[in-house]
PDB file with SEQRES, HELIX, SHEET and CRYST1 records, atoms N, CA, C and O in Angstrom:
SEQRES   1 A   50  MET ASP GLU LYS LEU TYR LYS LYS MET LYS SER ILE GLY          
SEQRES   2 A   50  ALA GLY ASP LEU ILE LEU GLY ILE LEU THR LEU VAL PHE          
SEQRES   3 A   50  GLY VAL THR CYS GLY THR LEU MET ILE VAL ASN GLY GLY          
SEQRES   4 A   50  ARG LEU LEU GLY HIS LYS SER GLU THR LEU PHE                  
HELIX    1 AA1 ASP A    2  GLY A   43  1                                  42    
HELIX    2 AA2 LYS A   45  GLU A   47  5                                   3    
CRYST1    1.000    1.000    1.000  90.00  90.00  90.00 P 1           1          
ATOM      1  N   MET A   1     120.145  57.312  99.422  1.00  0.00           N  
ATOM      2  CA  MET A   1     120.543  58.703  99.542  1.00  0.00           C  
ATOM      3  C   MET A   1     120.380  59.425  98.205  1.00  0.00           C  
ATOM      4  O   MET A   1     119.821  60.521  98.152  1.00  0.00           O  
ATOM      5  N   ASP A   2     120.866  58.812  97.134  1.00  0.00           N  
ATOM      6  CA  ASP A   2     120.757  59.451  95.820  1.00  0.00           C  
ATOM      7  C   ASP A   2     119.308  59.573  95.370  1.00  0.00           C  
ATOM      8  O   ASP A   2     118.938  60.535  94.697  1.00  0.00           O  
ATOM      9  N   GLU A   3     118.488  58.589  95.745  1.00  0.00           N  
ATOM     10  CA  GLU A   3     117.090  58.621  95.348  1.00  0.00           C  
ATOM     11  C   GLU A   3     116.370  59.811  95.988  1.00  0.00           C  
ATOM     12  O   GLU A   3     115.560  60.470  95.337  1.00  0.00           O  
ATOM     13  N   LYS A   4     116.661  60.080  97.245  1.00  0.00           N  
ATOM     14  CA  LYS A   4     116.075  61.241  97.922  1.00  0.00           C  
ATOM     15  C   LYS A   4     116.479  62.530  97.215  1.00  0.00           C  
ATOM     16  O   LYS A   4     115.665  63.435  97.027  1.00  0.00           O  
ATOM     17  N   LEU A   5     117.737  62.595  96.834  1.00  0.00           N  
ATOM     18  CA  LEU A   5     118.246  63.787  96.163  1.00  0.00           C  
ATOM     19  C   LEU A   5     117.549  64.010  94.831  1.00  0.00           C  
ATOM     20  O   LEU A   5     117.181  65.140  94.509  1.00  0.00           O  
ATOM     21  N   TYR A   6     117.364  62.960  94.060  1.00  0.00           N  
ATOM     22  CA  TYR A   6     116.700  63.075  92.763  1.00  0.00           C  
ATOM     23  C   TYR A   6     115.232  63.480  92.922  1.00  0.00           C  
ATOM     24  O   TYR A   6     114.719  64.276  92.136  1.00  0.00           O  
ATOM     25  N   LYS A   7     114.566  62.939  93.925  1.00  0.00           N  
ATOM     26  CA  LYS A   7     113.170  63.313  94.172  1.00  0.00           C  
ATOM     27  C   LYS A   7     113.063  64.784  94.560  1.00  0.00           C  
ATOM     28  O   LYS A   7     112.166  65.497  94.109  1.00  0.00           O  
ATOM     29  N   LYS A   8     113.994  65.222  95.404  1.00  0.00           N  
ATOM     30  CA  LYS A   8     113.992  66.619  95.833  1.00  0.00           C  
ATOM     31  C   LYS A   8     114.280  67.541  94.648  1.00  0.00           C  
ATOM     32  O   LYS A   8     113.638  68.580  94.497  1.00  0.00           O  
ATOM     33  N   MET A   9     115.246  67.160  93.811  1.00  0.00           N  
ATOM     34  CA  MET A   9     115.585  67.973  92.639  1.00  0.00           C  
ATOM     35  C   MET A   9     114.412  68.044  91.669  1.00  0.00           C  
ATOM     36  O   MET A   9     114.176  69.082  91.053  1.00  0.00           O  
ATOM     37  N   LYS A  10     113.681  66.944  91.533  1.00  0.00           N  
ATOM     38  CA  LYS A  10     112.524  66.904  90.637  1.00  0.00           C  
ATOM     39  C   LYS A  10     111.438  67.872  91.117  1.00  0.00           C  
ATOM     40  O   LYS A  10     110.868  68.615  90.319  1.00  0.00           O  
ATOM     41  N   SER A  11     111.157  67.860  92.414  1.00  0.00           N  
ATOM     42  CA  SER A  11     110.109  68.742  92.937  1.00  0.00           C  
ATOM     43  C   SER A  11     110.542  70.207  92.872  1.00  0.00           C  
ATOM     44  O   SER A  11     109.725  71.087  92.601  1.00  0.00           O  
ATOM     45  N   ILE A  12     111.812  70.462  93.117  1.00  0.00           N  
ATOM     46  CA  ILE A  12     112.312  71.844  93.035  1.00  0.00           C  
ATOM     47  C   ILE A  12     112.277  72.335  91.596  1.00  0.00           C  
ATOM     48  O   ILE A  12     111.929  73.487  91.337  1.00  0.00           O  
ATOM     49  N   GLY A  13     112.637  71.462  90.661  1.00  0.00           N  
ATOM     50  CA  GLY A  13     112.601  71.831  89.246  1.00  0.00           C  
ATOM     51  C   GLY A  13     111.187  72.133  88.772  1.00  0.00           C  
ATOM     52  O   GLY A  13     110.964  73.090  88.030  1.00  0.00           O  
ATOM     53  N   ALA A  14     110.232  71.313  89.203  1.00  0.00           N  
ATOM     54  CA  ALA A  14     108.834  71.541  88.828  1.00  0.00           C  
ATOM     55  C   ALA A  14     108.332  72.856  89.429  1.00  0.00           C  
ATOM     56  O   ALA A  14     107.616  73.611  88.771  1.00  0.00           O  
ATOM     57  N   GLY A  15     108.708  73.124  90.670  1.00  0.00           N  
ATOM     58  CA  GLY A  15     108.290  74.378  91.315  1.00  0.00           C  
ATOM     59  C   GLY A  15     108.880  75.586  90.625  1.00  0.00           C  
ATOM     60  O   GLY A  15     108.204  76.600  90.452  1.00  0.00           O  
ATOM     61  N   ASP A  16     110.141  75.484  90.227  1.00  0.00           N  
ATOM     62  CA  ASP A  16     110.776  76.590  89.507  1.00  0.00           C  
ATOM     63  C   ASP A  16     110.115  76.828  88.154  1.00  0.00           C  
ATOM     64  O   ASP A  16     109.941  77.972  87.735  1.00  0.00           O  
ATOM     65  N   LEU A  17     109.751  75.757  87.481  1.00  0.00           N  
ATOM     66  CA  LEU A  17     109.077  75.886  86.190  1.00  0.00           C  
ATOM     67  C   LEU A  17     107.728  76.583  86.341  1.00  0.00           C  
ATOM     68  O   LEU A  17     107.389  77.471  85.558  1.00  0.00           O  
ATOM     69  N   ILE A  18     106.972  76.184  87.336  1.00  0.00           N  
ATOM     70  CA  ILE A  18     105.670  76.809  87.590  1.00  0.00           C  
ATOM     71  C   ILE A  18     105.843  78.278  87.959  1.00  0.00           C  
ATOM     72  O   ILE A  18     105.097  79.133  87.483  1.00  0.00           O  
ATOM     73  N   LEU A  19     106.818  78.567  88.798  1.00  0.00           N  
ATOM     74  CA  LEU A  19     107.079  79.949  89.196  1.00  0.00           C  
ATOM     75  C   LEU A  19     107.483  80.795  87.992  1.00  0.00           C  
ATOM     76  O   LEU A  19     107.058  81.944  87.874  1.00  0.00           O  
ATOM     77  N   GLY A  20     108.285  80.249  87.112  1.00  0.00           N  
ATOM     78  CA  GLY A  20     108.684  80.971  85.904  1.00  0.00           C  
ATOM     79  C   GLY A  20     107.504  81.268  84.994  1.00  0.00           C  
ATOM     80  O   GLY A  20     107.400  82.369  84.454  1.00  0.00           O  
ATOM     81  N   ILE A  21     106.621  80.306  84.819  1.00  0.00           N  
ATOM     82  CA  ILE A  21     105.440  80.511  83.981  1.00  0.00           C  
ATOM     83  C   ILE A  21     104.537  81.568  84.592  1.00  0.00           C  
ATOM     84  O   ILE A  21     104.027  82.434  83.881  1.00  0.00           O  
ATOM     85  N   LEU A  22     104.335  81.507  85.900  1.00  0.00           N  
ATOM     86  CA  LEU A  22     103.489  82.507  86.562  1.00  0.00           C  
ATOM     87  C   LEU A  22     104.094  83.907  86.452  1.00  0.00           C  
ATOM     88  O   LEU A  22     103.369  84.881  86.250  1.00  0.00           O  
ATOM     89  N   THR A  23     105.407  84.010  86.581  1.00  0.00           N  
ATOM     90  CA  THR A  23     106.081  85.296  86.456  1.00  0.00           C  
ATOM     91  C   THR A  23     105.919  85.853  85.048  1.00  0.00           C  
ATOM     92  O   THR A  23     105.687  87.049  84.870  1.00  0.00           O  
ATOM     93  N   LEU A  24     106.041  84.991  84.057  1.00  0.00           N  
ATOM     94  CA  LEU A  24     105.878  85.411  82.668  1.00  0.00           C  
ATOM     95  C   LEU A  24     104.459  85.914  82.410  1.00  0.00           C  
ATOM     96  O   LEU A  24     104.276  86.963  81.794  1.00  0.00           O  
ATOM     97  N   VAL A  25     103.469  85.181  82.872  1.00  0.00           N  
ATOM     98  CA  VAL A  25     102.062  85.581  82.683  1.00  0.00           C  
ATOM     99  C   VAL A  25     101.787  86.893  83.399  1.00  0.00           C  
ATOM    100  O   VAL A  25     101.129  87.772  82.842  1.00  0.00           O  
ATOM    101  N   PHE A  26     102.279  87.040  84.627  1.00  0.00           N  
ATOM    102  CA  PHE A  26     102.077  88.266  85.398  1.00  0.00           C  
ATOM    103  C   PHE A  26     102.727  89.458  84.694  1.00  0.00           C  
ATOM    104  O   PHE A  26     102.142  90.540  84.638  1.00  0.00           O  
ATOM    105  N   GLY A  27     103.920  89.265  84.163  1.00  0.00           N  
ATOM    106  CA  GLY A  27     104.615  90.346  83.462  1.00  0.00           C  
ATOM    107  C   GLY A  27     103.888  90.783  82.204  1.00  0.00           C  
ATOM    108  O   GLY A  27     103.761  91.978  81.936  1.00  0.00           O  
ATOM    109  N   VAL A  28     103.412  89.818  81.433  1.00  0.00           N  
ATOM    110  CA  VAL A  28     102.677  90.150  80.202  1.00  0.00           C  
ATOM    111  C   VAL A  28     101.375  90.863  80.548  1.00  0.00           C  
ATOM    112  O   VAL A  28     100.998  91.828  79.883  1.00  0.00           O  
ATOM    113  N   THR A  29     100.691  90.395  81.578  1.00  0.00           N  
ATOM    114  CA  THR A  29      99.430  91.028  81.987  1.00  0.00           C  
ATOM    115  C   THR A  29      99.663  92.463  82.452  1.00  0.00           C  
ATOM    116  O   THR A  29      98.926  93.366  82.055  1.00  0.00           O  
ATOM    117  N   CYS A  30     100.664  92.682  83.275  1.00  0.00           N  
ATOM    118  CA  CYS A  30     100.967  94.034  83.756  1.00  0.00           C  
ATOM    119  C   CYS A  30     101.367  94.948  82.603  1.00  0.00           C  
ATOM    120  O   CYS A  30     100.941  96.102  82.548  1.00  0.00           O  
ATOM    121  N   GLY A  31     102.173  94.443  81.692  1.00  0.00           N  
ATOM    122  CA  GLY A  31     102.583  95.247  80.541  1.00  0.00           C  
ATOM    123  C   GLY A  31     101.400  95.648  79.684  1.00  0.00           C  
ATOM    124  O   GLY A  31     101.308  96.795  79.246  1.00  0.00           O  
ATOM    125  N   THR A  32     100.499  94.718  79.444  1.00  0.00           N  
ATOM    126  CA  THR A  32      99.308  95.008  78.643  1.00  0.00           C  
ATOM    127  C   THR A  32      98.436  96.050  79.326  1.00  0.00           C  
ATOM    128  O   THR A  32      97.954  96.981  78.681  1.00  0.00           O  
ATOM    129  N   LEU A  33      98.234  95.898  80.625  1.00  0.00           N  
ATOM    130  CA  LEU A  33      97.419  96.870  81.350  1.00  0.00           C  
ATOM    131  C   LEU A  33      98.053  98.258  81.332  1.00  0.00           C  
ATOM    132  O   LEU A  33      97.348  99.261  81.222  1.00  0.00           O  
ATOM    133  N   MET A  34      99.377  98.320  81.439  1.00  0.00           N  
ATOM    134  CA  MET A  34     100.054  99.615  81.411  1.00  0.00           C  
ATOM    135  C   MET A  34      99.906 100.282  80.042  1.00  0.00           C  
ATOM    136  O   MET A  34      99.706 101.494  79.966  1.00  0.00           O  
ATOM    137  N   ILE A  35     100.000  99.512  78.973  1.00  0.00           N  
ATOM    138  CA  ILE A  35      99.828 100.074  77.624  1.00  0.00           C  
ATOM    139  C   ILE A  35      98.399 100.563  77.428  1.00  0.00           C  
ATOM    140  O   ILE A  35      98.185 101.647  76.886  1.00  0.00           O  
ATOM    141  N   VAL A  36      97.426  99.781  77.860  1.00  0.00           N  
ATOM    142  CA  VAL A  36      96.013 100.175  77.708  1.00  0.00           C  
ATOM    143  C   VAL A  36      95.723 101.443  78.513  1.00  0.00           C  
ATOM    144  O   VAL A  36      95.097 102.371  77.999  1.00  0.00           O  
ATOM    145  N   ASN A  37      96.171 101.491  79.765  1.00  0.00           N  
ATOM    146  CA  ASN A  37      95.917 102.677  80.591  1.00  0.00           C  
ATOM    147  C   ASN A  37      96.653 103.907  80.050  1.00  0.00           C  
ATOM    148  O   ASN A  37      96.122 105.016  80.107  1.00  0.00           O  
ATOM    149  N   GLY A  38      97.860 103.721  79.532  1.00  0.00           N  
ATOM    150  CA  GLY A  38      98.577 104.840  78.927  1.00  0.00           C  
ATOM    151  C   GLY A  38      97.859 105.375  77.705  1.00  0.00           C  
ATOM    152  O   GLY A  38      97.805 106.586  77.489  1.00  0.00           O  
ATOM    153  N   GLY A  39      97.311 104.478  76.911  1.00  0.00           N  
ATOM    154  CA  GLY A  39      96.528 104.907  75.753  1.00  0.00           C  
ATOM    155  C   GLY A  39      95.276 105.664  76.152  1.00  0.00           C  
ATOM    156  O   GLY A  39      94.900 106.649  75.518  1.00  0.00           O  
ATOM    157  N   ARG A  40      94.638 105.193  77.209  1.00  0.00           N  
ATOM    158  CA  ARG A  40      93.443 105.901  77.684  1.00  0.00           C  
ATOM    159  C   ARG A  40      93.792 107.295  78.200  1.00  0.00           C  
ATOM    160  O   ARG A  40      93.047 108.248  77.970  1.00  0.00           O  
ATOM    161  N   LEU A  41      94.926 107.417  78.898  1.00  0.00           N  
ATOM    162  CA  LEU A  41      95.363 108.728  79.378  1.00  0.00           C  
ATOM    163  C   LEU A  41      95.673 109.662  78.218  1.00  0.00           C  
ATOM    164  O   LEU A  41      95.314 110.839  78.255  1.00  0.00           O  
ATOM    165  N   LEU A  42      96.332 109.151  77.194  1.00  0.00           N  
ATOM    166  CA  LEU A  42      96.634 109.985  76.030  1.00  0.00           C  
ATOM    167  C   LEU A  42      95.365 110.375  75.293  1.00  0.00           C  
ATOM    168  O   LEU A  42      95.284 111.467  74.730  1.00  0.00           O  
ATOM    169  N   GLY A  43      94.377 109.496  75.291  1.00  0.00           N  
ATOM    170  CA  GLY A  43      93.102 109.809  74.639  1.00  0.00           C  
ATOM    171  C   GLY A  43      92.348 110.926  75.333  1.00  0.00           C  
ATOM    172  O   GLY A  43      91.634 111.685  74.677  1.00  0.00           O  
ATOM    173  N   HIS A  44      92.489 111.044  76.636  1.00  0.00           N  
ATOM    174  CA  HIS A  44      91.786 112.073  77.413  1.00  0.00           C  
ATOM    175  C   HIS A  44      92.712 113.236  77.774  1.00  0.00           C  
ATOM    176  O   HIS A  44      92.440 113.992  78.707  1.00  0.00           O  
ATOM    177  N   LYS A  45      93.786 113.365  77.039  1.00  0.00           N  
ATOM    178  CA  LYS A  45      94.784 114.408  77.346  1.00  0.00           C  
ATOM    179  C   LYS A  45      94.207 115.813  77.199  1.00  0.00           C  
ATOM    180  O   LYS A  45      94.577 116.714  77.952  1.00  0.00           O  
ATOM    181  N   SER A  46      93.324 116.006  76.258  1.00  0.00           N  
ATOM    182  CA  SER A  46      92.781 117.345  76.022  1.00  0.00           C  
ATOM    183  C   SER A  46      91.817 117.763  77.140  1.00  0.00           C  
ATOM    184  O   SER A  46      91.582 118.956  77.326  1.00  0.00           O  
ATOM    185  N   GLU A  47      91.265 116.817  77.876  1.00  0.00           N  
ATOM    186  CA  GLU A  47      90.322 117.130  78.943  1.00  0.00           C  
ATOM    187  C   GLU A  47      91.019 117.430  80.266  1.00  0.00           C  
ATOM    188  O   GLU A  47      90.363 117.854  81.217  1.00  0.00           O  
ATOM    189  N   THR A  48      92.322 117.223  80.349  1.00  0.00           N  
ATOM    190  CA  THR A  48      93.046 117.351  81.609  1.00  0.00           C  
ATOM    191  C   THR A  48      93.558 118.788  81.786  1.00  0.00           C  
ATOM    192  O   THR A  48      94.162 119.365  80.882  1.00  0.00           O  
ATOM    193  N   LEU A  49      93.304 119.339  82.958  1.00  0.00           N  
ATOM    194  CA  LEU A  49      93.798 120.685  83.291  1.00  0.00           C  
ATOM    195  C   LEU A  49      94.745 120.574  84.469  1.00  0.00           C  
ATOM    196  O   LEU A  49      94.454 119.872  85.437  1.00  0.00           O  
ATOM    197  N   PHE A  50      95.862 121.250  84.397  1.00  0.00           N  
ATOM    198  CA  PHE A  50      96.805 121.285  85.513  1.00  0.00           C  
ATOM    199  C   PHE A  50      96.930 122.691  86.015  1.00  0.00           C  
ATOM    200  O   PHE A  50      97.679 122.945  86.959  1.00  0.00           O  
TER     201      PHE A  50                                                      
END                                                                             
């Protein structure tokens, strides 16, 4: 019984670690893209008419 529990905890822990790493990479990528696009918008600010 305990062995099953430890195996399950190990797989859940590994899955959580992978999910955390993917979330971190996704967040950094989105943040970088937002900064780059914001800079591009500010660069073309003089060409924009409202």
